N, C-alpha and C positions, 0 to 999 in steps of 0.2 A: 786347692787353694793356688791362685794364678801367682805368679811372679815376672817380676818386669828385670829386664838384665841387659845390661849396655858396659859397651868399655869404648877405651881408645875415641874422648869427645874430643879434644886436641882444644883446644875454644873455640869450635866450632858454633858460638850460642846461637844460631839460627835454627841448626839442626837439633841441637838440645834441647831448645824448646818446641822443637814438635812433638820428641820423642816424650819429655812431659806432661805434653796434650793429649797425646797417643796414650800412656800409661793412666793418665787421671779420669780419660770417659772407658780404660778398658776394667774398671774401679781394684786395680791389686790390692793387694794391703801389702806389699814389700814392692820395693824398687834397688835393685843394686847395680855398683857401679865394679868394676874390674880393674881400677884405674885410666891414668896417663889423663886427665883431666886440662893441665897446664899450666893454668896460673887460677886464682881467685877470683878471673872474671868470670870464669864460666858456673864457680860453686852462685850466683846470685837467682839463677834458673833456677838451681836447686831446688829454692825455699818456695817455688812454685807448685810442686809433686802434694796431692792429696797422702799418697803411701809413705807406710814407715821406709826412711830410705838407709842404707849399708852399702858404704865404700872401701875400696884399700886404696894406699898411694900405689904407682906404676913408676916407671921409671923419668919418667918426664916432668913430675911432680915437683920441683924446685922450688916452680912458683907459685904456690899451694902456702898463705901464711900461716893457717891454724894447727896447731901442733896437734898428734896423736890422740884421735878418741876426744877431742875438744867438740863442742856442739856448734854448728855453724847457725840450726836454726834450730828449733824448741824440736825438731824431728828426726835431725840425722845428724850423724859423727864419720867422720873418717879415718880408719886405722891400717897399721905397716901393716904385710903379707908375711907368712900366711894367716888369715881366719879364720878361724874353724867356728862354727856358727851352727842352730837348729831354726830351721823351719817346716812346723805342720809336721809336725815329729821325723823330718828329713834332714839327717847329720851333710853339714856342707861346709865346706873348703871352698875360700876365694883366692888366689893365685893374681899376681900380674902375666909375670913370665911365662912361656913354655915348653921352659926348659924342663921339668918338673911331673910334666901333664901324665907320660908310661907310665914315670914308677909309684905317684901318687894313684893313679887310677887300677893298676895291675893290687895294689897292697889292701885293696879291698874293703876300707876301712871309712872310705864317706858314701850316700848315696849321690853325692852332685858334687863335680868338679867345676868351678866358675873361674873362665881363666880371659885373658885379654893376648893383647900384645902385635899376635903374628897380622892380624887386620882384617884375617879370614875368619866367616863365621862355619861353627862344626856344632855340629847336637849329634852324639851318637853314645851308644853306651858299651861299654868297655870293661869287659870283667866285669858286674855288677856295682859299673857306678857310671852314672850317664855325667858325659863332658858335657860342657857347653860353654864356644866360645861365641858369643853374641855378632863376632865382626869388627867392622871400625862403622861408629857412629859421625865421624867426621867426614868421614865419605871420601878425603884427599888420597888416601893410597891408591887404593883399587876402583876411584868411581863412584862405588855406591855404599849410602849410609843404610848401617843395618843395624835394630837388637832384637831382642830376642824375648816373649813369653812362657815362660814353663808352665806347665801345668803338676805340680807336686802329686796330684791323687793318679795320673798316665802315667807320667814320666815322661812325658814328649813336653817339645819346645816348637814353635813358629819362629822363625825366622822371617821380621819383618821391614820390608825397606820403607825408609825416611825418603819424601821427597823432598 
């Protein structure tokens, strides 16, 4: 199963719209967002997703008006972190900040660990846990906007640039 992953969109509505288009064209069943939407303006773009959406709040999401777990449409919700869930019989954990990545991966309790915050893409296996940071969707800190598509069967991810 293919899963779209993004993080740190920081109100870049243009890049987010391009990511939604890419994800819709890729026929994904899920799209994950590891936080830092920044304000509710970004959320309107997510209504265009065809896939089921799962997101968490990041450290810059004080401008999000939706309370935890509230429906922003019929298809997606945003939760506090850490968020544990299962997709395709794979146990996921999603966090925003990077501070606990090493210890969570070392615990070997999860098949997949998704995180953001650093704005730097990473797709590696650490002690049996696939660790994935899709990088920054906003493209403002490092100059390139990226997302990822994870294949839950092969446990490989592609980092994809968004122009």
